[in-house]
N, CA, C and O atoms as CSV, one atom per row, in Angstrom:
chain,resi,resn,atom,element,x,y,z
A,1,MET,N,N,8.221,-33.331,-4.939
A,1,MET,CA,C,9.185,-34.145,-5.654
A,1,MET,C,C,9.447,-33.512,-7.011
A,1,MET,O,O,8.516,-33.207,-7.757
A,2,ARG,N,N,10.722,-33.317,-7.323
A,2,ARG,CA,C,11.102,-32.736,-8.606
A,2,ARG,C,C,11.119,-33.822,-9.679
A,2,ARG,O,O,11.166,-35.013,-9.371
A,3,LEU,N,N,11.080,-33.401,-10.930
A,3,LEU,CA,C,10.953,-34.321,-12.045
A,3,LEU,C,C,12.127,-35.300,-12.143
A,3,LEU,O,O,11.918,-36.499,-12.328
A,4,PHE,N,N,13.347,-34.801,-12.020
A,4,PHE,CA,C,14.523,-35.661,-12.183
A,4,PHE,C,C,15.189,-35.999,-10.859
A,4,PHE,O,O,16.371,-36.339,-10.840
A,5,GLU,N,N,14.456,-35.912,-9.745
A,5,GLU,CA,C,15.039,-36.163,-8.441
A,5,GLU,C,C,15.574,-37.596,-8.355
A,5,GLU,O,O,14.877,-38.555,-8.687
A,6,GLY,N,N,16.815,-37.718,-7.907
A,6,GLY,CA,C,17.443,-39.027,-7.763
A,6,GLY,C,C,18.176,-39.496,-9.001
A,6,GLY,O,O,18.745,-40.587,-9.001
A,7,THR,N,N,18.176,-38.692,-10.066
A,7,THR,CA,C,18.894,-39.077,-11.293
A,7,THR,C,C,20.106,-38.178,-11.459
A,7,THR,O,O,20.315,-37.255,-10.672
A,8,GLU,N,N,20.895,-38.445,-12.476
A,8,GLU,CA,C,22.084,-37.637,-12.729
A,8,GLU,C,C,21.724,-36.236,-13.238
A,8,GLU,O,O,22.568,-35.341,-13.228
A,9,PHE,N,N,20.474,-36.041,-13.682
A,9,PHE,CA,C,20.042,-34.736,-14.195
A,9,PHE,C,C,19.396,-33.864,-13.113
A,9,PHE,O,O,18.902,-32.775,-13.406
A,10,ASP,N,N,19.400,-34.332,-11.893
A,10,ASP,CA,C,18.771,-33.603,-10.795
A,10,ASP,C,C,19.578,-32.355,-10.452
A,10,ASP,O,O,20.754,-32.441,-10.100
A,11,ARG,N,N,18.928,-31.186,-10.559
A,11,ARG,CA,C,19.543,-29.916,-10.176
A,11,ARG,C,C,18.591,-29.220,-9.217
A,11,ARG,O,O,17.425,-29.006,-9.549
A,12,PRO,N,N,19.073,-28.864,-8.031
A,12,PRO,CA,C,18.184,-28.156,-7.103
A,12,PRO,C,C,17.866,-26.762,-7.639
A,12,PRO,O,O,18.670,-26.182,-8.369
A,13,PRO,N,N,16.701,-26.221,-7.284
A,13,PRO,CA,C,16.345,-24.874,-7.754
A,13,PRO,C,C,17.362,-23.843,-7.269
A,13,PRO,O,O,17.820,-23.888,-6.127
A,14,ALA,N,N,17.706,-22.904,-8.172
A,14,ALA,CA,C,18.709,-21.894,-7.862
A,14,ALA,C,C,18.080,-20.505,-7.892
A,14,ALA,O,O,17.075,-20.269,-8.563
A,15,CYS,N,N,18.698,-19.599,-7.151
A,15,CYS,CA,C,18.266,-18.199,-7.106
A,15,CYS,C,C,18.565,-17.539,-8.449
A,15,CYS,O,O,19.612,-17.789,-9.046
A,16,ASP,N,N,17.649,-16.699,-8.923
A,16,ASP,CA,C,17.842,-16.018,-10.200
A,16,ASP,C,C,18.892,-14.919,-10.114
A,16,ASP,O,O,19.548,-14.606,-11.107
A,17,ARG,N,N,19.055,-14.324,-8.918
A,17,ARG,CA,C,19.978,-13.201,-8.783
A,17,ARG,C,C,21.413,-13.630,-8.514
A,17,ARG,O,O,22.337,-13.129,-9.153
A,18,CYS,N,N,21.611,-14.556,-7.568
A,18,CYS,CA,C,22.992,-14.903,-7.196
A,18,CYS,C,C,23.434,-16.248,-7.778
A,18,CYS,O,O,24.635,-16.514,-7.839
A,19,GLY,N,N,22.516,-17.090,-8.200
A,19,GLY,CA,C,22.864,-18.369,-8.789
A,19,GLY,C,C,23.100,-19.482,-7.786
A,19,GLY,O,O,23.330,-20.624,-8.184
A,20,LYS,N,N,23.050,-19.181,-6.489
A,20,LYS,CA,C,23.245,-20.196,-5.455
A,20,LYS,C,C,21.964,-21.015,-5.310
A,20,LYS,O,O,20.885,-20.555,-5.684
A,21,PRO,N,N,22.083,-22.237,-4.764
A,21,PRO,CA,C,20.859,-23.008,-4.488
A,21,PRO,C,C,19.951,-22.247,-3.527
A,21,PRO,O,O,20.431,-21.521,-2.657
A,22,GLU,N,N,18.651,-22.413,-3.682
A,22,GLU,CA,C,17.685,-21.661,-2.885
A,22,GLU,C,C,17.838,-21.898,-1.383
A,22,GLU,O,O,17.507,-21.021,-0.586
A,23,GLU,N,N,18.335,-23.073,-0.987
A,23,GLU,CA,C,18.500,-23.376,0.429
A,23,GLU,C,C,19.554,-22.496,1.092
A,23,GLU,O,O,19.437,-22.187,2.278
A,24,VAL,N,N,20.590,-22.083,0.341
A,24,VAL,CA,C,21.680,-21.304,0.916
A,24,VAL,C,C,21.681,-19.847,0.451
A,24,VAL,O,O,22.545,-19.074,0.864
A,25,CYS,N,N,20.741,-19.464,-0.389
A,25,CYS,CA,C,20.670,-18.101,-0.909
A,25,CYS,C,C,20.347,-17.132,0.229
A,25,CYS,O,O,19.477,-17.407,1.056
A,26,GLU,N,N,21.048,-15.998,0.268
A,26,GLU,CA,C,20.832,-14.988,1.297
A,26,GLU,C,C,20.380,-13.664,0.701
A,26,GLU,O,O,20.500,-12.626,1.352
A,27,CYS,N,N,19.863,-13.676,-0.523
A,27,CYS,CA,C,19.386,-12.454,-1.164
A,27,CYS,C,C,18.118,-11.967,-0.458
A,27,CYS,O,O,17.253,-12.774,-0.119
A,28,PRO,N,N,18.002,-10.660,-0.237
A,28,PRO,CA,C,16.768,-10.146,0.369
A,28,PRO,C,C,15.612,-10.251,-0.622
A,28,PRO,O,O,15.834,-10.198,-1.831
A,29,PRO,N,N,14.388,-10.398,-0.133
A,29,PRO,CA,C,13.255,-10.486,-1.051
A,29,PRO,C,C,13.074,-9.172,-1.797
A,29,PRO,O,O,13.344,-8.094,-1.266
A,30,GLU,N,N,12.615,-9.282,-3.031
A,30,GLU,CA,C,12.417,-8.092,-3.845
A,30,GLU,C,C,11.186,-7.345,-3.374
A,30,GLU,O,O,10.132,-7.941,-3.153
A,31,ALA,N,N,11.323,-6.054,-3.223
A,31,ALA,CA,C,10.190,-5.214,-2.835
A,31,ALA,C,C,9.479,-4.723,-4.089
A,31,ALA,O,O,10.096,-4.548,-5.139
A,32,ALA,N,N,8.186,-4.506,-3.967
A,32,ALA,CA,C,7.427,-3.990,-5.098
A,32,ALA,C,C,7.898,-2.575,-5.399
A,32,ALA,O,O,8.169,-1.805,-4.478
A,33,PRO,N,N,7.999,-2.220,-6.684
A,33,PRO,CA,C,8.460,-0.870,-7.009
A,33,PRO,C,C,7.456,0.176,-6.536
A,33,PRO,O,O,6.244,-0.004,-6.656
A,34,LYS,N,N,7.984,1.267,-6.001
A,34,LYS,CA,C,7.138,2.358,-5.516
A,34,LYS,C,C,6.670,3.206,-6.692
A,34,LYS,O,O,7.413,3.418,-7.650
A,35,ILE,N,N,5.438,3.686,-6.611
A,35,ILE,CA,C,4.894,4.577,-7.626
A,35,ILE,C,C,5.072,6.007,-7.131
A,35,ILE,O,O,4.800,6.304,-5.968
A,36,ASN,N,N,5.521,6.877,-8.001
A,36,ASN,CA,C,5.728,8.274,-7.657
A,36,ASN,C,C,4.394,8.910,-7.256
A,36,ASN,O,O,3.435,8.827,-8.023
A,37,PRO,N,N,4.301,9.543,-6.077
A,37,PRO,CA,C,3.035,10.148,-5.655
A,37,PRO,C,C,2.536,11.224,-6.615
A,37,PRO,O,O,1.328,11.431,-6.724
A,38,GLY,N,N,3.432,11.906,-7.309
A,38,GLY,CA,C,3.024,12.952,-8.234
A,38,GLY,C,C,2.266,12.441,-9.439
A,38,GLY,O,O,1.603,13.215,-10.128
A,39,LYS,N,N,2.354,11.146,-9.702
A,39,LYS,CA,C,1.666,10.551,-10.848
A,39,LYS,C,C,0.350,9.901,-10.457
A,39,LYS,O,O,-0.275,9.233,-11.281
A,40,GLN,N,N,-0.085,10.083,-9.210
A,40,GLN,CA,C,-1.312,9.458,-8.730
A,40,GLN,C,C,-2.291,10.522,-8.261
A,40,GLN,O,O,-1.905,11.570,-7.744
A,41,THR,N,N,-3.567,10.221,-8.457
A,41,THR,CA,C,-4.612,11.132,-7.994
A,41,THR,C,C,-5.463,10.419,-6.957
A,41,THR,O,O,-6.012,9.348,-7.213
A,42,ALA,N,N,-5.563,11.023,-5.795
A,42,ALA,CA,C,-6.398,10.489,-4.721
A,42,ALA,C,C,-7.761,11.168,-4.808
A,42,ALA,O,O,-7.847,12.394,-4.881
A,43,ARG,N,N,-8.815,10.373,-4.801
A,43,ARG,CA,C,-10.171,10.911,-4.847
A,43,ARG,C,C,-10.721,10.944,-3.421
A,43,ARG,O,O,-10.778,9.923,-2.736
A,44,LEU,N,N,-11.121,12.133,-2.997
A,44,LEU,CA,C,-11.578,12.336,-1.628
A,44,LEU,C,C,-13.086,12.519,-1.599
A,44,LEU,O,O,-13.671,13.117,-2.502
A,45,ALA,N,N,-13.705,12.000,-0.554
A,45,ALA,CA,C,-15.150,12.152,-0.376
A,45,ALA,C,C,-15.472,12.095,1.107
A,45,ALA,O,O,-14.754,11.478,1.893
A,46,VAL,N,N,-16.565,12.749,1.471
A,46,VAL,CA,C,-17.082,12.665,2.834
A,46,VAL,C,C,-18.407,11.917,2.730
A,46,VAL,O,O,-19.311,12.324,1.999
A,47,GLU,N,N,-18.507,10.810,3.478
A,47,GLU,CA,C,-19.709,9.982,3.441
A,47,GLU,C,C,-20.352,9.939,4.811
A,47,GLU,O,O,-19.686,10.030,5.842
A,48,LYS,N,N,-21.648,9.799,4.791
A,48,LYS,CA,C,-22.397,9.679,6.039
A,48,LYS,C,C,-22.679,8.192,6.260
A,48,LYS,O,O,-23.156,7.508,5.355
A,49,ARG,N,N,-22.389,7.705,7.438
A,49,ARG,CA,C,-22.582,6.294,7.774
A,49,ARG,C,C,-23.746,6.131,8.717
A,49,ARG,O,O,-24.470,7.082,9.011
A,50,ARG,N,N,-23.918,4.909,9.188
A,50,ARG,CA,C,-25.009,4.627,10.128
A,50,ARG,C,C,-24.907,5.492,11.370
A,50,ARG,O,O,-23.818,5.891,11.782
A,51,LYS,N,N,-26.027,5.766,11.941
A,51,LYS,CA,C,-26.129,6.544,13.178
A,51,LYS,C,C,-25.564,7.960,13.026
A,51,LYS,O,O,-25.159,8.574,14.013
A,52,GLY,N,N,-25.537,8.477,11.803
A,52,GLY,CA,C,-25.130,9.855,11.578
A,52,GLY,C,C,-23.643,10.130,11.611
A,52,GLY,O,O,-23.247,11.295,11.633
A,53,LYS,N,N,-22.806,9.115,11.616
A,53,LYS,CA,C,-21.351,9.309,11.664
A,53,LYS,C,C,-20.847,9.693,10.274
A,53,LYS,O,O,-21.313,9.154,9.270
A,54,THR,N,N,-19.896,10.623,10.220
A,54,THR,CA,C,-19.286,10.995,8.942
A,54,THR,C,C,-17.882,10.417,8.867
A,54,THR,O,O,-17.187,10.274,9.874
A,55,VAL,N,N,-17.485,10.086,7.632
A,55,VAL,CA,C,-16.184,9.471,7.381
A,55,VAL,C,C,-15.590,10.136,6.144
A,55,VAL,O,O,-16.290,10.337,5.152
A,56,THR,N,N,-14.315,10.475,6.196
A,56,THR,CA,C,-13.595,10.970,5.034
A,56,THR,C,C,-12.925,9.780,4.367
A,56,THR,O,O,-12.161,9.054,5.003
A,57,VAL,N,N,-13.215,9.577,3.064
A,57,VAL,CA,C,-12.737,8.396,2.344
A,57,VAL,C,C,-11.746,8.830,1.267
A,57,VAL,O,O,-11.992,9.787,0.533
A,58,VAL,N,N,-10.615,8.112,1.179
A,58,VAL,CA,C,-9.600,8.342,0.147
A,58,VAL,C,C,-9.606,7.123,-0.765
A,58,VAL,O,O,-9.334,6.006,-0.324
A,59,ARG,N,N,-9.920,7.347,-2.048
A,59,ARG,CA,C,-9.974,6.264,-3.036
A,59,ARG,C,C,-8.978,6.541,-4.161
A,59,ARG,O,O,-8.428,7.637,-4.269
A,60,GLY,N,N,-8.762,5.535,-4.985
A,60,GLY,CA,C,-7.982,5.720,-6.201
A,60,GLY,C,C,-6.500,5.475,-6.068
A,60,GLY,O,O,-5.763,5.685,-7.032
A,61,LEU,N,N,-6.031,5.041,-4.914
A,61,LEU,CA,C,-4.612,4.739,-4.744
A,61,LEU,C,C,-4.427,3.229,-4.776
A,61,LEU,O,O,-4.983,2.533,-3.927
A,62,PRO,N,N,-3.656,2.695,-5.736
A,62,PRO,CA,C,-3.480,1.241,-5.811
A,62,PRO,C,C,-2.671,0.704,-4.634
A,62,PRO,O,O,-1.772,1.374,-4.125
A,63,ALA,N,N,-3.002,-0.502,-4.216
A,63,ALA,CA,C,-2.294,-1.123,-3.093
A,63,ALA,C,C,-0.858,-1.475,-3.482
A,63,ALA,O,O,0.050,-1.358,-2.659
A,64,GLU,N,N,-0.642,-1.909,-4.739
A,64,GLU,CA,C,0.710,-2.210,-5.190
A,64,GLU,C,C,1.403,-0.887,-5.503
A,64,GLU,O,O,0.850,-0.043,-6.208
A,65,GLY,N,N,2.580,-0.714,-4.992
A,65,GLY,CA,C,3.341,0.494,-5.248
A,65,GLY,C,C,3.129,1.587,-4.219
A,65,GLY,O,O,3.812,2.610,-4.252
A,66,ASN,N,N,2.196,1.386,-3.309
A,66,ASN,CA,C,1.947,2.341,-2.224
A,66,ASN,C,C,1.970,1.577,-0.915
A,66,ASN,O,O,1.561,0.418,-0.855
A,67,ASP,N,N,2.441,2.220,0.114
A,67,ASP,CA,C,2.406,1.629,1.448
A,67,ASP,C,C,1.210,2.244,2.165
A,67,ASP,O,O,1.353,3.184,2.946
A,68,LEU,N,N,0.018,1.693,1.885
A,68,LEU,CA,C,-1.215,2.273,2.400
A,68,LEU,C,C,-1.299,2.298,3.922
A,68,LEU,O,O,-1.791,3.287,4.465
A,69,PRO,N,N,-0.845,1.262,4.652
A,69,PRO,CA,C,-0.901,1.364,6.118
A,69,PRO,C,C,-0.068,2.519,6.676
A,69,PRO,O,O,-0.479,3.157,7.645
A,70,VAL,N,N,1.080,2.795,6.086
A,70,VAL,CA,C,1.905,3.913,6.548
A,70,VAL,C,C,1.231,5.236,6.202
A,70,VAL,O,O,1.241,6.167,7.007
A,71,LEU,N,N,0.641,5.323,5.002
A,71,LEU,CA,C,-0.072,6.528,4.606
A,71,LEU,C,C,-1.271,6.774,5.519
A,71,LEU,O,O,-1.542,7.913,5.900
A,72,LEU,N,N,-1.983,5.710,5.867
A,72,LEU,CA,C,-3.118,5.835,6.779
A,72,LEU,C,C,-2.664,6.376,8.133
A,72,LEU,O,O,-3.332,7.228,8.720
A,73,LYS,N,N,-1.546,5.888,8.619
A,73,LYS,CA,C,-1.029,6.345,9.906
A,73,LYS,C,C,-0.688,7.836,9.857
A,73,LYS,O,O,-0.959,8.568,10.809
A,74,GLN,N,N,-0.092,8.286,8.744
A,74,GLN,CA,C,0.231,9.703,8.596
A,74,GLN,C,C,-1.039,10.551,8.589
A,74,GLN,O,O,-1.093,11.598,9.233
A,75,LEU,N,N,-2.060,10.098,7.860
A,75,LEU,CA,C,-3.296,10.864,7.766
A,75,LEU,C,C,-4.020,10.908,9.112
A,75,LEU,O,O,-4.560,11.946,9.495
A,76,LYS,N,N,-4.030,9.791,9.822
A,76,LYS,CA,C,-4.692,9.756,11.126
A,76,LYS,C,C,-4.016,10.706,12.108
A,76,LYS,O,O,-4.696,11.397,12.867
A,77,SER,N,N,-2.691,10.748,12.101
A,77,SER,CA,C,-1.997,11.635,13.027
A,77,SER,C,C,-2.175,13.099,12.615
A,77,SER,O,O,-2.233,13.976,13.478
A,78,ALA,N,N,-2.260,13.373,11.317
A,78,ALA,CA,C,-2.470,14.749,10.865
A,78,ALA,C,C,-3.861,15.248,11.238
A,78,ALA,O,O,-4.046,16.427,11.540
A,79,CYS,N,N,-4.842,14.338,11.217
A,79,CYS,CA,C,-6.221,14.724,11.526
A,79,CYS,C,C,-6.537,14.605,13.005
A,79,CYS,O,O,-7.505,15.203,13.475
A,80,GLY,N,N,-5.759,13.861,13.734
A,80,GLY,CA,C,-6.055,13.615,15.141
A,80,GLY,C,C,-7.299,12.780,15.303
A,80,GLY,O,O,-8.095,13.004,16.215
A,81,ALA,N,N,-7.468,11.810,14.414
A,81,ALA,CA,C,-8.672,10.977,14.431
A,81,ALA,C,C,-8.289,9.534,14.137
A,81,ALA,O,O,-7.158,9.240,13.749
A,82,GLY,N,N,-9.243,8.651,14.327
A,82,GLY,CA,C,-9.034,7.241,14.016
A,82,GLY,C,C,-9.325,6.980,12.556
A,82,GLY,O,O,-9.758,7.868,11.823
A,83,GLY,N,N,-9.083,5.763,12.150
A,83,GLY,CA,C,-9.350,5.399,10.765
A,83,GLY,C,C,-9.037,3.948,10.518
A,83,GLY,O,O,-8.533,3.243,11.391
A,84,THR,N,N,-9.347,3.507,9.297
A,84,THR,CA,C,-9.114,2.115,8.933
A,84,THR,C,C,-8.842,2.013,7.445
A,84,THR,O,O,-9.047,2.962,6.688
A,85,LEU,N,N,-8.373,0.834,7.040
A,85,LEU,CA,C,-8.108,0.513,5.645
A,85,LEU,C,C,-9.061,-0.597,5.254
A,85,LEU,O,O,-8.923,-1.724,5.730
A,86,LYS,N,N,-10.039,-0.297,4.385
A,86,LYS,CA,C,-11.027,-1.285,3.955
A,86,LYS,C,C,-11.059,-1.351,2.441
A,86,LYS,O,O,-11.266,-0.335,1.777
A,87,ASP,N,N,-10.857,-2.529,1.896
A,87,ASP,CA,C,-10.962,-2.769,0.451
A,87,ASP,C,C,-10.130,-1.781,-0.370
A,87,ASP,O,O,-10.576,-1.325,-1.423
A,88,GLY,N,N,-8.946,-1.452,0.095
A,88,GLY,CA,C,-8.069,-0.548,-0.630
A,88,GLY,C,C,-8.438,0.917,-0.492
A,88,GLY,O,O,-7.864,1.761,-1.179
A,89,GLU,N,N,-9.380,1.236,0.378
A,89,GLU,CA,C,-9.783,2.617,0.617
A,89,GLU,C,C,-9.376,3.016,2.034
A,89,GLU,O,O,-9.507,2.229,2.971
A,90,LEU,N,N,-8.888,4.234,2.180
A,90,LEU,CA,C,-8.526,4.752,3.492
A,90,LEU,C,C,-9.726,5.498,4.047
A,90,LEU,O,O,-10.291,6.358,3.371
A,91,GLU,N,N,-10.118,5.178,5.264
A,91,GLU,CA,C,-11.253,5.845,5.901
A,91,GLU,C,C,-10.765,6.532,7.170
A,91,GLU,O,O,-10.179,5.898,8.048
A,92,ILE,N,N,-11.013,7.831,7.255
A,92,ILE,CA,C,-10.646,8.628,8.417
A,92,ILE,C,C,-11.944,9.077,9.084
A,92,ILE,O,O,-12.845,9.584,8.415
A,93,GLN,N,N,-12.041,8.895,10.383
A,93,GLN,CA,C,-13.263,9.254,11.096
A,93,GLN,C,C,-13.462,10.765,11.099
A,93,GLN,O,O,-12.520,11.532,11.303
A,94,GLY,N,N,-14.696,11.171,10.872
A,94,GLY,CA,C,-15.048,12.586,10.925
A,94,GLY,C,C,-14.913,13.279,9.583
A,94,GLY,O,O,-14.438,12.695,8.609
A,95,ASN,N,N,-15.337,14.532,9.549
A,95,ASN,CA,C,-15.240,15.343,8.347
A,95,ASN,C,C,-13.891,16.056,8.362
A,95,ASN,O,O,-13.790,17.196,8.814
A,96,ASN,N,N,-12.869,15.389,7.872
A,96,ASN,CA,C,-11.504,15.911,7.869
A,96,ASN,C,C,-10.999,16.130,6.451
A,96,ASN,O,O,-9.819,15.920,6.172
A,97,LEU,N,N,-11.872,16.543,5.568
A,97,LEU,CA,C,-11.527,16.680,4.157
A,97,LEU,C,C,-10.358,17.641,3.953
A,97,LEU,O,O,-9.435,17.339,3.196
A,98,ASP,N,N,-10.387,18.793,4.620
A,98,ASP,CA,C,-9.318,19.788,4.437
A,98,ASP,C,C,-7.982,19.290,4.977
A,98,ASP,O,O,-6.949,19.488,4.338
A,99,HIS,N,N,-7.987,18.648,6.141
A,99,HIS,CA,C,-6.744,18.118,6.718
A,99,HIS,C,C,-6.148,17.039,5.825
A,99,HIS,O,O,-4.939,17.020,5.590
A,100,VAL,N,N,-7.004,16.128,5.321
A,100,VAL,CA,C,-6.526,15.039,4.468
A,100,VAL,C,C,-5.981,15.600,3.166
A,100,VAL,O,O,-4.924,15.172,2.701
A,101,ARG,N,N,-6.688,16.550,2.574
A,101,ARG,CA,C,-6.236,17.156,1.312
A,101,ARG,C,C,-4.889,17.841,1.503
A,101,ARG,O,O,-3.990,17.672,0.679
A,102,ASP,N,N,-4.738,18.610,2.575
A,102,ASP,CA,C,-3.472,19.303,2.828
A,102,ASP,C,C,-2.324,18.319,3.023
A,102,ASP,O,O,-1.233,18.524,2.492
A,103,GLU,N,N,-2.563,17.257,3.780
A,103,GLU,CA,C,-1.510,16.276,4.050
A,103,GLU,C,C,-1.114,15.522,2.776
A,103,GLU,O,O,0.073,15.303,2.535
A,104,LEU,N,N,-2.096,15.125,1.961
A,104,LEU,CA,C,-1.781,14.418,0.716
A,104,LEU,C,C,-1.026,15.326,-0.247
A,104,LEU,O,O,-0.099,14.874,-0.920
A,105,ASN,N,N,-1.408,16.600,-0.324
A,105,ASN,CA,C,-0.690,17.539,-1.187
A,105,ASN,C,C,0.733,17.765,-0.696
A,105,ASN,O,O,1.651,17.930,-1.500
A,106,LYS,N,N,0.920,17.772,0.627
A,106,LYS,CA,C,2.254,17.943,1.195
A,106,LYS,C,C,3.145,16.754,0.828
A,106,LYS,O,O,4.333,16.924,0.553
A,107,ILE,N,N,2.570,15.561,0.824
A,107,ILE,CA,C,3.329,14.360,0.468
A,107,ILE,C,C,3.647,14.354,-1.030
A,107,ILE,O,O,4.683,13.836,-1.448
A,108,GLY,N,N,2.737,14.939,-1.842
A,108,GLY,CA,C,2.995,15.019,-3.291
A,108,GLY,C,C,1.884,14.429,-4.139
A,108,GLY,O,O,1.987,14.451,-5.366
A,109,TYR,N,N,0.832,13.906,-3.542
A,109,TYR,CA,C,-0.281,13.342,-4.296
A,109,TYR,C,C,-1.138,14.459,-4.872
A,109,TYR,O,O,-1.259,15.532,-4.281
A,110,ARG,N,N,-1.730,14.197,-6.031
A,110,ARG,CA,C,-2.763,15.089,-6.559
A,110,ARG,C,C,-4.086,14.665,-5.949
A,110,ARG,O,O,-4.293,13.481,-5.682
A,111,THR,N,N,-4.989,15.617,-5.723
A,111,THR,CA,C,-6.256,15.284,-5.091
A,111,THR,C,C,-7.416,15.830,-5.903
A,111,THR,O,O,-7.310,16.862,-6.566
A,112,LYS,N,N,-8.527,15.107,-5.830
A,112,LYS,CA,C,-9.789,15.543,-6.410
A,112,LYS,C,C,-10.854,15.349,-5.358
A,112,LYS,O,O,-10.893,14.327,-4.673
A,113,GLY,N,N,-11.715,16.335,-5.235
A,113,GLY,CA,C,-12.820,16.182,-4.305
A,113,GLY,C,C,-12.694,17.041,-3.085
A,113,GLY,O,O,-13.564,17.008,-2.214
């Protein structure tokens, strides 16, 4: 219930971009601005997990401004391995440090590790 609902001062909420009431507004939702890959540094590491499994981990890329699921898909296909996205970190199965570094550099990211 709005504050002035039912009175002469009642105004339905309006869109900030087009000025139409929100019920009839057809503006597309705003997408988060993309961050230039050249201004970001990805930190790479190879970690050993339970049962002797190795994982290549990519850290340091913020979730806002990056499409991490798409980046993960590119890295997995470049390495020919599986992987996952956990807590904002990309994990690629196996010791694929060189493949991941080459692919990130090709995209334009700076890398450390």
